[in-house]
Structures are given as structure tokens and as C-alpha cells.
N, C-alpha and C positions, 0 to 999 in steps of 0.2 A: 530570501527568497522560499517561498509552498511547495514543497513537491505534490500534488496534486497527483501523481500516475499512481503511488500503492493505498490512494485514500480510498479502498470499498465500501467499505462502513458506509461511510457517507456520499457515497452515489445515489444510492437509490432510487426512485423512478428520476432523478434527474440528471442521471448521468448520460450527457454525451442526447440532451433535448433536440439538437437537430436531426440528428442518426438516427435513435427513434421517432419521430416524429415521420422521418424522411422513408424509413427502412420497414417499421412496425406497421406504416400504413401499407405498403405493397406485399409483405410477408403475411404467411398463416398464425394461427394459433398454433403450428406445431413449427414451426421458428423462430414466433415469440420465446415459448418455452425453451426451446434448444440456448437459444441465447441466454436466460435467465441462471441454466442448469450450467453453465460455460463458463456462467459470471460466480455461479456459490459454490466451481468445485476451485475458480481462482481464488476466490480469498480462506476456503479450505484450505489449498497448498499455502497459503500464504502464511496463516497462522502457525500451521506446523513448519514453516519454514522459519517463524522468528521464533518460536519455544528451542526449535532443535541445534537450528544451524546459525542462529550468530552467539556472541560472548553476552556474555550475563553485560556489561558495560552498553552495545550495543544494545540488547532492548533497551535497557535503561531511557538513552539517551530515542534511538528507532520511537517507543511508545508514549514516550514525555514529548517528543518533536512532532506526529501525527494526533497519536489518537487527545494527548490534552493538548495539545497545542499552545503546549510551553513557545517558547523563542527561545535559540540557540544562549545566549545569551542569561535567562529563569536557567536554565539546562545546568549552563556550564557550574552558577556560581551553588546550585542544588548538590550538583557533585563532587564539586572544589576540583574541577576542573576547566583547564582552558577552554574558555571559545573558537579556536581552531583545531583541538583536541573534538569535542564532541561533534565539529563537521565532522570529524575525520572519521567517527562513526559512524554518522549517520552516511555518507559515502561509501564507506565498505560496506556498510548492513541494504543498501538500495543496493549496490554490487550485486551482491551477496543475495539477495531473493530473486535480482531481475535473470542471474543462473539461475536459480531453480524454476521460476517460472520458464524460460524459455527448453527447458527440461522438461517443462507437464504440457511441451502443448500448444504457450500461448504467444 
């Protein structure tokens, strides 16, 4: 299962379309900019978290799975580890990044 929770780069203007249509139609320009600023801040916070808070193996698995869209099986084969190990690395990386996001007021 792909986890789209942390996929901010791919969100673009399509992020939660019904939310945007319903909300931005009611919001003024200032609120829309505030939402965009928060999204950019979250993306920067996650990028910094990936660089500074994850182990090298977690970074490798995370980048290959979310940004290069490789399957867990492909990652396991490429890194010479088992699929459950890839799954554990992804789970720990997501957990750590969620903690960072929580402390960043998101």
C-alpha cells in the first residue's frame, strides 16, 4: 500500500481537490497564501527531517519508495535485505517524520 501522507512534492495544486474547491472558494487571497506557506514549511521540515533524523538505510528505503516509486520488493532486492526489513525501515521513518511534524505544529 502506498502511503500518500508524506508525499507533499506530488501534491501540487491537486492536493485534496474537494477541500481546495470548498475552502479556497470561501477564503480570501490571504488565507490561501497562508495555506501555501504552511505547505511549503511542512515540505522544508520533512526534507530537513529526512536529511538529519533518519538513518542512512531509512533514507534509502524512504526515497526509493516515495520519490522513485519503487516497490518494497524492488528495494529489498536492490539493497540486499528482506521485504519485512524494508517495511520496518519505512515504518520507522514515517513514525520519526510524523513526530517531527507534530513538534513543528502540524
